[in-house]
C-alpha positions as CSV (number, residue, x, y, z in Angstrom):
1,M,0.0,0.0,0.0
2,R,1.9,3.0,-1.3
3,L,-0.5,5.5,0.1
4,T,-0.2,3.9,3.6
5,R,3.6,4.4,3.5
6,L,3.1,8.1,2.5
7,I,0.7,8.6,5.4
8,A,3.1,6.9,7.8
9,Q,6.0,9.0,6.7
10,A,4.0,12.3,7.1
11,L,2.6,11.5,10.6
12,H,4.5,12.4,13.7
13,H,3.0,9.3,15.5
14,P,3.4,6.3,13.1
15,S,3.0,3.9,16.1
16,T,-0.6,5.0,16.5
17,L,-1.5,4.5,12.8
18,R,-4.5,2.1,12.7
19,F,-6.5,0.3,10.0
20,I,-10.0,-1.0,10.1
21,Y,-12.1,-2.8,7.5
22,V,-15.7,-1.4,7.5
23,D,-18.3,-1.0,4.8
24,G,-16.2,-2.9,2.3
25,A,-13.2,-0.6,2.5
26,Y,-10.1,-0.1,4.7
27,L,-10.0,3.1,6.8
28,V,-6.7,4.5,8.0
29,Y,-6.6,6.7,11.0
30,D,-4.2,8.0,13.6
31,A,-5.5,6.7,17.0
32,L,-3.8,9.2,19.3
33,D,-6.5,8.7,22.0
34,G,-6.5,4.9,21.6
35,P,-7.7,2.7,18.8
36,C,-10.8,1.1,20.4
37,T,-12.1,3.3,23.2
38,A,-15.7,4.4,22.9
39,A,-14.7,7.7,24.5
40,A,-12.0,8.4,21.9
41,A,-12.1,11.5,19.8
42,V,-13.2,11.6,16.2
43,Y,-10.3,10.6,14.0
44,Q,-9.8,11.9,10.4
45,V,-10.0,9.1,7.8
46,L,-6.5,9.6,6.4
47,N,-6.9,7.6,3.2
48,D,-10.1,9.4,1.9
49,P,-9.5,12.1,-0.6
50,A,-12.4,14.1,0.9
51,C,-11.0,16.1,3.9
52,N,-14.3,16.0,5.8
53,F,-14.7,12.3,6.7
54,A,-14.0,11.0,10.2
55,Y,-14.1,7.7,12.1
56,T,-15.1,7.2,15.8
57,P,-14.2,3.8,17.3
58,G,-17.3,3.9,19.6
59,D,-19.7,4.6,16.8
60,V,-22.6,2.3,16.5
61,E,-22.1,1.8,12.8
62,D,-18.3,1.8,13.0
63,G,-17.9,3.5,9.7
64,R,-16.8,6.8,8.3
65,A,-19.1,9.8,8.8
66,P,-19.0,13.3,7.3
67,V,-18.1,16.2,9.5
68,P,-19.5,19.7,8.7
69,E,-16.3,21.1,7.1
70,C,-12.7,20.1,6.5
71,L,-11.6,20.6,10.1
72,F,-8.4,18.7,9.8
73,P,-4.9,19.8,8.9
74,K,-3.5,19.6,5.4
75,R,-2.5,16.0,4.4
76,P,0.7,16.1,2.4
77,W,0.1,12.7,0.8
78,F,-2.8,14.2,-1.2
79,P,-1.7,16.7,-3.9
80,H,-3.5,20.0,-3.6
81,D,-5.2,19.2,-0.3
82,R,-6.1,22.5,1.4
83,G,-6.9,21.0,4.8
84,Q,-8.1,23.2,7.7
85,G,-11.2,25.2,7.0
86,S,-11.3,24.4,3.3
87,Y,-14.0,22.9,1.2
């Protein structure tokens, strides 16, 4: 997975990089608050080109969900990603 390597190189915490298979696809996220805690924060889906999808481990559906805007920082592994506050 070339994209996964790019994500791992760009993150400051590669030891917290997690993968989960839901809804017929793999989601990649940085589990800074823990990978499986129901109380964990919302994690950005790192391998989705849209910047406004998130994953919450404690979610009933355990899938990705849209967030109102692109609230996450720029992702250097996606060309032309504007990140924070962009649409």
